N, C-alpha and C positions, 0 to 999 in steps of 0.2 A: 283726522291723528289717526297712527299708528296705535293699534293698541299694545301696549305693556307687559307684556310677557311675564308671568308668575307662573312661578314652579313649586308644589307644596312637597312634603313626602307624607306619605297615605299615613293613615292611623285610626287607632282604632274609634275613635271620634265620629269616621265616616263611617262607621259601623250602622245596620239599619239591628242586628244583635245588641249595638252597646244602647242604643237608646232605649229599643224594647224593654231591657233590664233594669236599664236607669229608670223608665216611667212606672216600672212596677213598683222596684220598691219606692219609688217614692206614692204612688198609691197606697202601699198597704200601709205606712208610717200615717198617710190622711187618713186610714180607714180606723185606725185604733189612736188619733188625735188629729179631729179634725181643725184645729188650729195652725197645725202645719201644712203648708197648702204647695212645701216644697221650695228648690231654689231657684233666685232670682240673679238670672244671668246676666253679668259686667254688671253689679250694683255695686261695684266696688269704684267703678267707671260714671257713677250715677247717669249711664246712657237709658236707663225708663224712664225718671225722671227728668233727663234735656227732653226725650223724642216728644215727652204727652208736651211737656211746656210749646216744642215746634209746633204740635197739630192744634193746641188751643190759639197760637199765637198768631201762627202765620194760614192756617186755614179755619176760616172764623165759624162757616156753612157748611157743617160737616153732622150736624145733628139729623138729619136725614139721609145721611148718607149710606151706601154700602160697600161694608169696609175688611178685608180680607189680614188676618195675621197667616203670614207661611212658616209651617216648621213652629207652630203655636208651645209647643211641648207643654207647660201646665196654665196656659193661658195668661200667666200672669199680667202679661205689655196688655189686653184685652182688656182682664177683670179693672187695672189700674184705671184705664182710660174710661171706664165705664165708674166708676166710683168717682171721679172729676168730673161727671156729667154727661160722658159721648151718648149717644142713643142713635139707634136708625140699625139696620140690618149688619149684626157683627157674627163673622164668620172666622173660626179659626182652626186650619188644618194642617194638617202630621202625617206621616206614611208609618205612623209607630199606634197602631192600635192602642197601646196604651197608654201612647199621650192623651188620645181622644178620651176615653175610659175615664181616664183621670180629670183632665181637663172636665167634660161632661158633669162629674161627680161635684167637683168643687162649685162649678154655676148653679146647680140644684141646689147644695147645701146653701149657698148667699142670695139665692131668689134670682140672680142675674141672667137678665134675657140676652145670652149669648149663646150662641153654637159649635158646637166644632163634628169635624166629619175627618173620615180617614180620607186623603188624596197624597197621591206621587207625582207632582207637578211635572214630574220630569218625563213619566210616561208619556208619550204622545198619546195614546190615547185613555188619557185616566180619564172617568166620569167625571168629574167635578170640572175638571181643566177646560174640557169642549164645553159641557154646560154654561161655563160661565165667562165664557170669552169676552171682552168691550164691556164687562159689567162693571168691574169696583172704579171706584173713586178713591180709594185709597188702598192700597197693599201697603202692610210691615214685614218687616224682615229685622228681627233684631238676633243675628248669629247663624243664620239659619245656611247662607251663602257661604259662611265660613268654614260647618260641619263637610255641606257637599264636597268642598274644594279638596276637603284628608278623602274624599273616598278616590279609591284606585278602579272604580269599575267604570266599563262604557257599555255603549248601546252598542243596536248590531251594527252600525253604520261609523263604528270605531270612538263615537264624541263620548269624554266627561260628561260629567253633570252640572260640573264647572261651567264648560262649552256649551250647555243646554240651557241654564239657568234662565239669561239674559232673555231672551226671546220667548221661553214660556212665561214667565213672571209680566214679560210686558204682553203679553195676549190677554190677560188677565184684567188688563186695565181698559177703559176706556179712554180716546182720546181726550187729551188735555187732563187727566187723571194721572197722581203721583203715585212712584215709589219709593217708598223712606227704609233706608238698609243703614244699617248698622254692623261695624266689624270693629271683631280685633286683630285679624289675620291680612286686612289688604290695606296700603297707605291708602291715605285717600286719593289721589294720585291713580295709582293702580286699579281701585274702585271705579272711577270715574271711568278712565279707560276701558274696561272690561265693558262696563254695564252701558256706555254707547255704541260699545261693538255691534249691539242688536241692531242699529240701522234707527229704531225710533223712539230712542231714549236719551233723552238732554239733561244733562246737569240742569236743576230748577234752583235750590240753595244748600247750603251745608251750615250745620249743626255748629258751633264753635265748641271747643272743649280746652282746658289750659293746656298750656304747650311745656315741654322738657327740654333742655339745654344738656347734649350729653357728643364731646368728642369735637366740638363747635359746629353741630347741625340743630336744629331743632324739631319738636313732633312731638306727635300727640299718639297716648297708646292705645287710640281709640278712635275712629270717625264714622257722625253719620251723615248720609247725604240724602238729597231727596232729589229724585229726576221725574222729568216730565212727560209723557208719552204723545209724541208730537207728530 
């Protein structure tokens, strides 16, 4: 299947400075009030609950798994999974050092055994990427690919982060492992087409959301798809 081409207008949401500033402010708020652990992205769509429900329903043997959350932000998704009973080697990574410091402080405050590391998985020589090839049983992405797609930066070969992402995300997975992605910028068809372009990811299952009718067409404002490394 040919990849469905998707074009996005570059946005400040695709810049590292935006996220550094964002998580520095959230961290400052947390220091002043430990009850304020920051924003839960896609909360209005119930996406985080849907992802957690999918993991505990469809993937019942994860208690000793290696799990990585890409673009972890404030770590909210991993914290919810931990609160619901997920155990194992849980790691959140983000290219923003402010994010990593913030999430680490929350984990320490909650006494949760989750680690956070600075990593830019789009960089081919990234230490975390190289160290964890074919390592994880489950990789999570809640909005990270969305932000990557809004950046206009290119590498020395002229490739965007959006183009690099499928292959690099897949490289973190062992064979048969899953990549669970939630997006509000891509349709389900676009997301599936793009991720399968890596050549070693195939759609495994989809999370269902309420559909809306508009102009004679139906669709959802968000999609979540699990891809298996084959």
